[in-house]
C-alpha positions as CSV (number, residue, x, y, z in Angstrom):
1,X,2.5,-20.4,-0.4
2,X,5.7,-19.9,-2.3
3,X,7.1,-21.7,-5.4
4,X,10.1,-23.9,-4.9
5,X,12.4,-21.2,-6.3
6,X,10.9,-18.5,-4.1
7,X,11.2,-20.7,-1.0
8,X,14.8,-21.5,-1.8
9,X,15.6,-17.8,-2.2
10,X,13.8,-16.9,1.0
11,X,15.7,-19.6,2.9
12,X,19.0,-18.2,1.5
13,X,18.1,-14.6,2.6
14,X,17.1,-15.8,6.1
15,X,20.4,-17.7,6.4
16,X,22.3,-14.5,5.4
17,X,20.4,-12.2,7.7
18,X,21.4,-12.2,11.4
19,X,20.8,-10.2,14.5
20,X,24.2,-9.5,16.0
21,X,24.8,-7.3,19.1
22,X,21.6,-5.4,18.6
23,X,22.0,-4.8,14.8
24,X,20.7,-6.6,11.7
25,X,23.6,-7.7,9.5
26,X,23.0,-8.8,6.0
27,X,25.2,-10.8,3.7
28,X,23.8,-10.4,0.2
29,X,22.3,-13.6,-1.2
30,X,24.5,-14.2,-4.3
31,X,23.3,-16.8,-6.8
32,X,26.1,-15.9,-9.2
33,X,29.7,-15.1,-8.5
34,X,29.8,-11.2,-8.5
35,X,33.4,-11.5,-9.8
36,X,31.8,-11.7,-13.2
37,X,31.0,-7.9,-12.9
38,X,33.8,-5.8,-14.4
39,X,34.8,-2.4,-12.9
40,X,32.5,0.0,-14.6
41,X,33.5,3.3,-13.1
42,X,33.7,5.0,-16.5
43,X,30.0,4.2,-17.2
44,X,29.0,5.3,-13.8
45,X,30.7,8.7,-14.3
46,X,28.9,9.2,-17.6
47,X,25.5,8.6,-16.0
48,X,26.4,10.9,-13.1
49,X,27.4,13.7,-15.5
50,X,23.9,13.5,-17.1
51,X,22.2,13.4,-13.7
52,X,24.3,16.4,-12.6
53,X,23.4,18.4,-15.7
54,X,19.7,17.6,-15.4
55,X,19.6,18.6,-11.7
56,X,21.4,21.8,-12.5
57,X,19.0,22.6,-15.3
58,X,16.0,22.0,-13.0
59,X,17.6,24.0,-10.1
60,X,17.5,20.8,-7.9
61,X,21.2,20.4,-7.5
62,X,21.4,22.1,-4.0
63,X,18.6,19.9,-2.6
64,X,20.2,16.7,-4.1
65,X,23.6,17.6,-2.7
66,X,21.9,18.0,0.7
67,X,20.4,14.5,0.4
68,X,23.8,13.0,-0.5
69,X,25.4,14.8,2.5
70,X,22.7,13.5,4.8
71,X,23.4,9.9,3.7
72,X,27.1,10.4,4.4
73,X,26.4,12.1,7.8
74,X,24.4,9.2,9.1
75,X,27.1,6.8,7.9
76,X,24.8,5.0,5.5
77,X,27.5,5.5,2.9
78,X,31.2,6.3,3.2
79,X,33.8,8.1,1.0
80,X,36.4,5.7,-0.3
81,X,40.0,6.5,-0.1
82,X,42.4,5.7,-3.0
83,X,44.4,3.5,-0.6
84,X,41.3,1.4,0.3
85,X,40.3,1.0,-3.3
86,X,43.9,0.0,-4.3
87,X,44.3,-2.5,-1.5
88,X,40.9,-4.2,-1.8
89,X,41.2,-7.5,-3.8
90,X,37.6,-8.6,-4.1
91,X,35.1,-7.9,-6.9
92,X,34.3,-4.2,-7.5
93,X,31.6,-2.5,-9.5
94,X,29.6,0.7,-9.5
95,X,25.8,1.5,-9.4
96,X,24.0,4.6,-10.6
97,X,21.8,6.9,-8.8
98,X,19.3,9.7,-9.7
99,X,16.7,12.0,-8.2
100,X,13.1,11.4,-7.5
101,X,10.8,14.3,-6.7
102,X,8.6,14.3,-3.6
103,X,5.6,16.4,-2.8
104,X,7.4,17.8,0.3
105,X,8.6,21.2,1.3
106,X,11.3,19.8,3.6
107,X,12.6,17.1,1.2
108,X,11.8,18.0,-2.4
109,X,14.1,15.3,-3.9
110,X,15.2,11.9,-2.8
111,X,18.3,10.0,-3.9
112,X,17.4,6.6,-5.4
113,X,20.0,4.0,-6.4
114,X,19.9,1.5,-9.2
115,X,21.6,-1.8,-8.5
116,X,20.2,-3.0,-11.9
117,X,22.6,-0.7,-13.6
118,X,23.8,-2.5,-16.8
119,X,27.3,-3.7,-16.5
120,X,28.4,-5.6,-19.5
121,X,25.0,-7.2,-20.0
122,X,24.8,-8.1,-16.3
123,X,24.1,-6.2,-13.1
124,X,24.5,-6.5,-9.3
125,X,20.8,-7.4,-9.0
126,X,21.1,-10.1,-11.6
127,X,23.7,-11.9,-9.4
128,X,21.4,-11.9,-6.3
129,X,18.3,-13.7,-5.2
130,X,15.4,-11.2,-4.8
131,X,13.2,-13.5,-2.7
132,X,9.4,-13.7,-2.8
133,X,7.1,-10.9,-2.0
134,X,7.1,-11.1,1.8
135,X,5.1,-8.0,2.5
136,X,1.9,-8.1,4.5
137,X,-1.0,-7.3,2.2
138,X,-1.7,-3.6,2.6
139,X,-5.4,-4.3,2.3
140,X,-5.3,-6.8,5.1
141,X,-3.5,-4.4,7.4
142,X,-6.0,-1.6,6.5
143,X,-9.0,-3.8,7.1
144,X,-7.7,-4.8,10.6
145,X,-7.0,-1.1,11.3
146,X,-10.6,-0.3,10.7
147,X,-11.8,-2.9,13.1
148,X,-9.7,-1.8,16.1
149,X,-11.5,-0.1,18.9
150,X,-8.5,2.3,19.3
151,X,-6.0,2.6,16.4
152,X,-2.4,3.6,16.4
153,X,0.2,4.3,13.7
154,X,4.0,4.6,13.7
155,X,6.7,5.0,11.2
156,X,10.2,3.4,11.2
157,X,13.0,5.9,10.7
158,X,15.2,4.9,7.7
159,X,14.2,1.3,7.9
160,X,16.3,-0.1,5.1
161,X,19.4,1.9,6.2
162,X,19.1,0.4,9.7
163,X,20.4,-3.0,8.4
164,X,24.2,-3.2,8.0
165,X,26.2,-4.8,5.3
166,X,29.8,-5.9,5.0
167,X,33.0,-5.0,3.0
168,X,32.1,-7.2,0.1
169,X,28.8,-5.5,-0.4
170,X,30.4,-2.1,0.1
171,X,32.7,-2.4,-3.0
172,X,29.9,-3.9,-5.1
173,X,27.9,-0.8,-4.5
174,X,30.3,2.0,-5.2
175,X,29.0,5.2,-6.7
176,X,30.4,8.6,-7.8
177,X,29.4,12.1,-7.1
178,X,30.8,15.6,-6.7
179,X,29.5,18.6,-4.8
180,X,30.8,21.4,-7.0
181,X,31.3,22.1,-10.7
182,X,35.1,22.2,-10.6
183,X,35.6,19.2,-8.4
184,X,36.7,15.7,-9.5
185,X,34.3,12.8,-9.3
186,X,34.8,11.1,-6.0
187,X,34.1,7.5,-5.0
188,X,31.6,6.5,-2.3
189,X,30.0,3.2,-1.3
190,X,27.1,2.0,0.9
191,X,27.5,0.2,4.2
192,X,23.8,-0.5,4.6
193,X,21.0,-2.1,2.7
194,X,19.5,0.3,0.2
195,X,16.2,0.3,-1.5
196,X,17.6,-0.2,-5.0
197,X,18.9,-3.7,-4.1
198,X,16.5,-6.4,-5.3
199,X,16.8,-8.3,-2.0
200,X,16.1,-5.3,0.2
201,X,12.4,-5.7,0.7
202,X,12.6,-9.3,1.7
203,X,15.6,-8.6,4.0
204,X,13.6,-5.9,5.8
205,X,10.7,-8.3,6.5
206,X,13.2,-11.0,7.7
207,X,14.9,-8.4,9.8
208,X,11.7,-7.2,11.4
209,X,10.7,-10.8,12.2
210,X,14.1,-11.5,13.8
211,X,13.7,-8.3,15.9
212,X,10.1,-9.3,17.0
213,X,11.3,-12.8,18.0
214,X,14.2,-11.3,20.0
215,X,11.8,-9.0,21.9
216,X,8.9,-11.5,22.3
217,X,9.6,-11.8,26.1
218,X,8.9,-8.1,26.5
219,X,5.4,-8.3,25.1
220,X,4.3,-11.3,23.0
221,X,1.3,-9.5,21.7
222,X,3.3,-6.4,20.6
223,X,5.8,-8.7,18.9
224,X,3.1,-10.4,16.9
225,X,1.7,-7.0,15.9
226,X,5.1,-6.0,14.5
227,X,5.0,-9.2,12.3
228,X,1.3,-8.9,11.2
229,X,0.5,-5.2,11.2
230,X,3.4,-3.5,9.4
231,X,3.7,-2.6,5.8
232,X,7.3,-1.9,4.8
233,X,8.2,0.9,7.4
234,X,4.6,1.7,8.4
235,X,3.1,0.2,11.5
236,X,-0.7,0.3,11.5
237,X,-2.4,-1.5,14.4
238,X,-4.4,-0.9,17.5
239,X,-6.6,-2.7,20.1
240,X,-8.3,-1.8,23.3
241,X,-7.3,1.5,24.8
242,X,-5.2,-0.2,27.5
243,X,-3.4,-2.3,24.8
244,X,-2.5,0.8,22.7
245,X,-1.3,2.6,25.9
246,X,1.0,-0.3,26.6
247,X,2.3,-0.5,23.0
248,X,3.1,3.2,22.8
249,X,4.1,4.1,26.4
250,X,5.0,7.6,27.3
251,X,6.8,10.2,25.2
252,X,10.1,11.0,26.9
253,X,12.1,14.3,26.9
254,X,14.1,13.3,23.8
255,X,10.9,12.7,21.8
256,X,11.1,8.9,21.8
257,X,8.5,6.6,23.3
258,X,9.0,3.9,26.0
259,X,6.2,1.5,25.1
260,X,6.6,-2.2,24.4
261,X,6.7,-1.8,20.6
262,X,9.6,0.7,20.7
263,X,11.4,-1.5,23.2
264,X,11.1,-4.5,20.9
265,X,12.1,-2.6,17.8
266,X,15.2,-1.3,19.6
267,X,16.4,-5.0,19.8
268,X,17.2,-4.7,16.1
269,X,18.3,-1.0,16.3
270,X,15.1,0.1,14.5
271,X,14.1,3.6,15.6
272,X,10.6,5.1,15.5
273,X,10.2,8.4,13.7
274,X,6.7,9.2,15.2
275,X,3.7,7.5,16.8
276,X,0.1,8.6,17.1
277,X,-3.2,7.0,18.1
278,X,-7.0,7.6,18.0
279,X,-7.9,10.8,19.8
280,X,-4.3,12.0,20.1
281,X,-3.8,15.7,20.3
282,X,0.0,15.8,20.0
283,X,0.1,17.9,16.8
284,X,3.8,17.5,16.4
285,X,3.6,13.7,16.2
286,X,0.5,13.9,13.9
287,X,2.3,16.2,11.6
288,X,5.3,13.9,11.4
289,X,3.0,11.1,10.4
290,X,1.6,13.3,7.6
291,X,-2.0,12.9,8.7
292,X,-2.3,10.2,6.1
293,X,-2.6,6.4,6.1
294,X,-2.3,4.3,3.0
295,X,-3.7,7.2,0.9
296,X,-6.5,8.1,3.3
297,X,-6.6,11.3,5.2
298,X,-6.7,10.6,9.0
299,X,-8.1,13.2,11.3
300,X,-6.5,11.7,14.4
301,X,-8.2,13.8,17.2
302,X,-11.6,13.0,15.8
303,X,-10.6,9.5,14.5
304,X,-12.2,10.0,11.1
305,X,-10.8,8.9,7.7
306,X,-11.3,10.7,4.4
307,X,-11.0,9.9,0.7
308,X,-9.6,12.8,-1.2
309,X,-10.7,13.5,-4.8
310,X,-7.8,15.3,-6.5
311,X,-8.4,16.9,-9.9
312,X,-5.1,17.5,-11.7
313,X,-5.0,17.3,-15.5
314,X,-1.4,18.6,-15.9
315,X,1.4,16.5,-17.2
316,X,4.0,14.8,-15.0
317,X,7.6,15.6,-14.8
318,X,9.9,13.3,-12.8
319,X,6.7,11.5,-11.7
320,X,5.3,14.7,-10.1
321,X,2.5,16.8,-11.6
322,X,3.8,20.0,-13.2
323,X,0.9,22.1,-11.7
324,X,-1.0,22.1,-8.4
325,X,-4.3,20.4,-8.0
326,X,-7.4,22.3,-9.2
327,X,-9.6,23.9,-6.5
328,X,-13.2,25.1,-6.3
329,X,-12.0,28.4,-7.8
330,X,-11.1,26.6,-11.0
331,X,-14.5,25.2,-11.7
332,X,-15.4,27.9,-14.2
333,X,-12.3,27.2,-16.3
334,X,-12.9,23.4,-16.5
335,X,-14.5,23.8,-20.0
336,X,-11.4,25.6,-21.3
337,X,-9.0,22.8,-20.4
338,X,-8.2,20.4,-23.1
339,X,-9.6,17.0,-22.0
340,X,-8.1,13.9,-23.6
341,X,-8.1,10.2,-22.9
342,X,-4.6,10.5,-21.4
343,X,-5.3,13.1,-18.8
344,X,-8.8,11.8,-18.0
345,X,-7.4,8.3,-17.4
346,X,-4.8,9.9,-15.1
347,X,-7.7,11.7,-13.2
348,X,-9.7,8.4,-12.9
349,X,-6.7,6.4,-11.7
350,X,-5.3,9.2,-9.4
351,X,-7.8,8.5,-6.6
352,X,-6.5,6.3,-3.8
353,X,-9.3,4.3,-2.2
354,X,-8.4,0.6,-1.8
355,X,-11.5,0.1,0.4
356,X,-13.8,1.4,-2.4
357,X,-15.7,3.8,0.0
358,X,-16.5,6.1,-3.0
359,X,-17.5,3.3,-5.4
360,X,-20.8,4.8,-6.5
361,X,-19.0,7.9,-7.8
362,X,-16.1,5.8,-9.3
363,X,-18.7,3.9,-11.3
364,X,-19.8,7.1,-12.9
365,X,-16.2,7.8,-13.9
366,X,-15.7,4.3,-15.3
367,X,-18.9,4.6,-17.4
368,X,-17.8,8.0,-18.7
369,X,-14.4,6.5,-19.6
370,X,-16.2,3.6,-21.4
371,X,-18.1,6.0,-23.6
372,X,-14.8,7.3,-25.0
373,X,-14.0,3.8,-26.3
374,X,-17.5,3.5,-27.9
375,X,-17.2,6.4,-30.3
376,X,-17.6,5.7,-34.0
377,X,-14.3,7.5,-34.7
378,X,-11.6,6.1,-32.3
379,X,-9.8,8.7,-30.2
380,X,-6.0,8.8,-30.0
381,X,-4.5,9.4,-26.5
382,X,-4.0,13.1,-27.0
383,X,-7.1,13.9,-29.1
384,X,-9.6,16.3,-27.5
385,X,-12.8,14.5,-26.5
386,X,-16.0,15.4,-28.4
387,X,-18.2,18.2,-27.2
388,X,-21.0,15.8,-26.5
389,X,-18.9,14.1,-23.8
390,X,-17.7,17.3,-22.2
391,X,-20.7,17.9,-19.9
392,X,-20.4,14.5,-18.2
393,X,-16.7,15.0,-17.4
394,X,-17.1,18.6,-16.3
395,X,-20.0,17.6,-14.0
396,X,-17.9,14.7,-12.5
397,X,-14.9,16.9,-11.8
398,X,-17.1,19.7,-10.4
399,X,-18.6,17.1,-7.9
400,X,-15.0,16.1,-7.0
401,X,-13.9,19.7,-6.4
402,X,-17.1,20.6,-4.4
403,X,-16.9,17.5,-2.3
404,X,-13.1,17.7,-1.7
405,X,-12.9,14.9,0.8
406,X,-15.4,12.2,1.6
407,X,-15.2,11.5,5.4
408,X,-16.2,8.3,7.1
409,X,-15.6,6.7,10.5
410,X,-12.2,5.2,11.0
411,X,-13.6,2.3,13.0
412,X,-16.2,0.0,11.5
413,X,-16.5,-1.5,15.0
414,X,-19.1,0.4,17.2
415,X,-17.8,1.6,20.5
416,X,-20.5,-0.3,22.4
417,X,-20.0,-3.6,20.6
418,X,-20.4,-6.8,22.6
419,X,-20.0,-10.4,21.7
420,X,-17.3,-12.4,20.0
421,X,-17.0,-10.6,16.6
422,X,-18.8,-9.3,13.6
423,X,-21.0,-11.2,11.1
424,X,-19.6,-10.5,7.6
425,X,-22.5,-9.7,5.2
426,X,-21.9,-9.4,1.5
427,X,-24.3,-8.0,-1.1
428,X,-23.9,-8.5,-4.8
429,X,-25.8,-6.9,-7.7
430,X,-25.5,-6.4,-11.4
431,X,-27.2,-4.7,-14.4
432,X,-26.6,-3.5,-17.9
433,X,-24.1,-0.7,-17.1
434,X,-22.0,-2.7,-14.5
435,X,-21.9,-4.8,-11.4
436,X,-20.6,-4.5,-7.9
437,X,-20.4,-5.9,-4.4
438,X,-20.4,-4.5,-0.8
439,X,-19.3,-6.0,2.5
440,X,-20.8,-4.9,5.8
441,X,-19.7,-5.8,9.3
442,X,-22.7,-6.4,11.6
443,X,-21.8,-6.2,15.3
444,X,-24.0,-6.9,18.3
445,X,-24.2,-3.8,20.5
446,X,-25.4,-3.1,24.0
447,X,-29.2,-3.3,24.2
448,X,-30.8,0.1,24.4
449,X,-34.2,-1.1,25.5
450,X,-33.6,-1.7,29.2
451,X,-33.5,-4.9,31.3
452,X,-37.1,-5.9,30.4
453,X,-36.3,-6.4,26.7
454,X,-37.1,-9.8,25.4
455,X,-35.6,-9.3,21.9
456,X,-32.4,-10.9,20.5
457,X,-30.3,-7.8,21.1
458,X,-29.4,-4.7,19.2
459,X,-27.2,-4.7,16.1
460,X,-25.3,-2.1,14.1
461,X,-23.8,-2.6,10.6
462,X,-21.1,-0.5,9.0
463,X,-19.7,-0.5,5.5
464,X,-16.3,-2.3,5.4
465,X,-15.4,-2.6,1.7
466,X,-17.0,-2.0,-1.7
467,X,-16.0,-2.6,-5.3
468,X,-17.6,-1.9,-8.7
469,X,-16.9,-2.8,-12.3
470,X,-18.2,-1.5,-15.6
471,X,-19.4,-4.1,-18.0
472,X,-17.0,-4.7,-21.0
473,X,-17.5,-2.9,-24.3
474,X,-19.4,-5.8,-25.9
475,X,-21.8,-5.7,-22.9
476,X,-23.3,-8.3,-20.7
477,X,-26.8,-9.7,-20.4
478,X,-28.4,-8.9,-17.0
479,X,-27.9,-12.6,-15.8
480,X,-24.3,-12.5,-16.7
481,X,-23.8,-9.1,-14.9
482,X,-25.6,-10.5,-11.9
483,X,-23.3,-13.5,-11.9
484,X,-20.2,-11.2,-12.0
485,X,-21.6,-9.2,-9.1
486,X,-22.0,-12.5,-7.1
487,X,-18.4,-13.5,-8.0
488,X,-17.0,-10.1,-7.0
489,X,-18.7,-10.1,-3.6
490,X,-17.5,-13.7,-3.0
491,X,-13.9,-12.4,-3.6
492,X,-14.5,-9.5,-1.2
493,X,-15.7,-11.9,1.5
494,X,-12.5,-13.9,1.2
495,X,-10.4,-10.7,1.5
496,X,-12.3,-9.5,4.5
497,X,-12.6,-12.7,6.4
498,X,-9.0,-13.8,6.0
499,X,-7.8,-10.4,7.0
500,X,-10.0,-10.1,10.1
501,X,-9.3,-13.7,11.2
502,X,-6.2,-12.4,13.0
503,X,-8.2,-10.0,15.2
504,X,-9.1,-10.9,18.8
505,X,-12.7,-10.4,17.8
506,X,-12.6,-12.4,14.6
507,X,-15.7,-13.0,12.4
508,X,-18.3,-15.2,13.8
509,X,-20.0,-15.9,10.5
510,X,-20.4,-14.9,6.9
511,X,-23.4,-14.7,4.5
512,X,-23.9,-13.6,0.9
513,X,-27.1,-12.0,-0.3
514,X,-28.2,-11.5,-3.9
515,X,-31.3,-10.1,-5.6
516,X,-31.2,-12.5,-8.5
517,X,-33.1,-15.8,-7.9
518,X,-31.6,-17.0,-11.2
519,X,-28.1,-16.8,-9.9
520,X,-29.0,-18.4,-6.5
521,X,-30.7,-21.3,-8.4
522,X,-27.6,-21.7,-10.5
523,X,-25.5,-22.0,-7.4
524,X,-27.7,-24.8,-6.1
525,X,-27.5,-26.8,-9.4
526,X,-25.0,-29.6,-9.9
527,X,-25.6,-29.9,-13.7
528,X,-22.8,-29.2,-16.1
529,X,-25.0,-28.1,-19.0
530,X,-24.2,-24.4,-18.5
531,X,-21.9,-22.5,-20.8
532,X,-18.3,-22.1,-19.7
533,X,-18.9,-18.4,-18.8
534,X,-21.4,-19.6,-16.1
535,X,-19.6,-22.8,-15.1
536,X,-16.2,-21.1,-14.4
537,X,-17.7,-18.3,-12.4
538,X,-20.0,-20.5,-10.4
539,X,-17.2,-22.8,-9.6
540,X,-15.0,-19.9,-8.3
541,X,-17.9,-18.7,-6.1
542,X,-18.2,-22.1,-4.5
543,X,-14.4,-22.2,-4.0
544,X,-14.4,-18.8,-2.4
545,X,-17.2,-19.7,0.0
546,X,-15.3,-22.9,0.9
547,X,-12.2,-20.7,1.7
548,X,-14.4,-18.5,4.0
549,X,-15.8,-21.6,5.7
550,X,-12.3,-22.5,6.9
551,X,-12.3,-19.4,9.1
552,X,-15.9,-19.0,10.2
553,X,-19.4,-20.4,9.7
554,X,-20.9,-19.7,6.3
555,X,-24.7,-19.5,5.8
556,X,-26.4,-20.4,2.5
557,X,-26.8,-17.7,-0.1
558,X,-30.0,-15.8,0.5
559,X,-32.3,-13.7,-1.7
560,X,-32.9,-10.1,-0.9
561,X,-35.3,-7.8,-2.7
562,X,-33.7,-5.2,-5.0
563,X,-35.1,-2.3,-2.9
564,X,-33.1,-3.5,0.1
565,X,-29.9,-4.4,-1.8
566,X,-27.4,-1.6,-1.1
């Protein structure tokens, strides 16, 4: 659901984005006349001089020049001649650009443009509609990825730069650069959509949808996967082995693939950088994909995911850590490193695990962090933590270094699953330190007891998602913590069921289990005599269960004894 403003902007972007002769062409969605932007070349040169000096000081100038040249070589940008600039009569203005470091040997820096560059109190972005957030939810895509029998992943090559723009947009996105110290500043301009433009993200989603619609006759299923199972330029989907084989096709001599997904994407001139799938042994394609998916390590041949626990307490420079991650060899010197609230918070927040597979360990970190805010003498951000708190943090970081990576099966769907789909089972719990929720997927599997079995079948359950929270500094009573755990698991049920509803094997039902009879009784009450804390949270739980009921059958909330509550 979009607001009226967002829907109006989206309609404008859709109107200005067209598929013409196998290419996506974008007229920028201006809501103000760009003629209000003055020619700001002098300001752009001053910024470029600072960028040049900074890159030269950090010895990054050759790598940045190489990036600029690559942009010119693939005709994403062009050099402007004096004649063209003098003859053009439309509005003109300049944008700035700078370097962003990457953790990559082949591409250590990337050129990033800024279309919000201040130009007399205005900017190019302030004259355009940005559109609503049209991205698929990354969590939804990841949850479906885990429930595919066979998974596949692909990456679009220079997705934004695949979409073309016109002459007007060219001269509104001029920029300056020089390749040597003694050269004059030269003028360039973009002929494609670039990431710094506020409308770029929505234009890419509209462009992918147009392309999928144009190629629907090739493979309707693949076209829908392009719409549902992509996140920016990453395609993350799957299905039965025969489906994945059809989507990918065969790798040709030039390194491209001839499956239905590449064929459909070619309708909009989108090119695939690499493709891989569960059990693939093509190490070249696996390496191109980076062996990573949304922050998780992916061992493609064995089809296993992994959560990495990086420990790096160094400061950042240009958004990149100034020192490499610590290793097992550094355990002995952990006590010699100055630990502060600043670098410890960076350590806690530096773990990428949107599914919460490592939640029990994260709870330990959150409680350790909480103790730093309960000290009698408040700590400043860069004050060293007290000696009494040191053992807990050193122990947690030692665990992280020794564990390295927590591996778990990529597929939450058993290979021998039968039936229509999984039963989504949520567990909630709470206590004095904190509260949490887990969601498991229970699948019916082939019976292992032979033809004479008179049982109801065999079942297998796998962890799908987990979240944990520490209680606030003022603390919660146990009933309040239990209630928050119930609320949390109800939210998880909504996330999982709405994401998996698009699967062929969509959820057949959902159930929530709690070990607090008090909370279950509260959910069954209709009285309004409770305090607002309870009323608001109970109401949201009911609303969440009603949302889940729109997608599958929801059972009543059951009690489970604490010993059986995961």
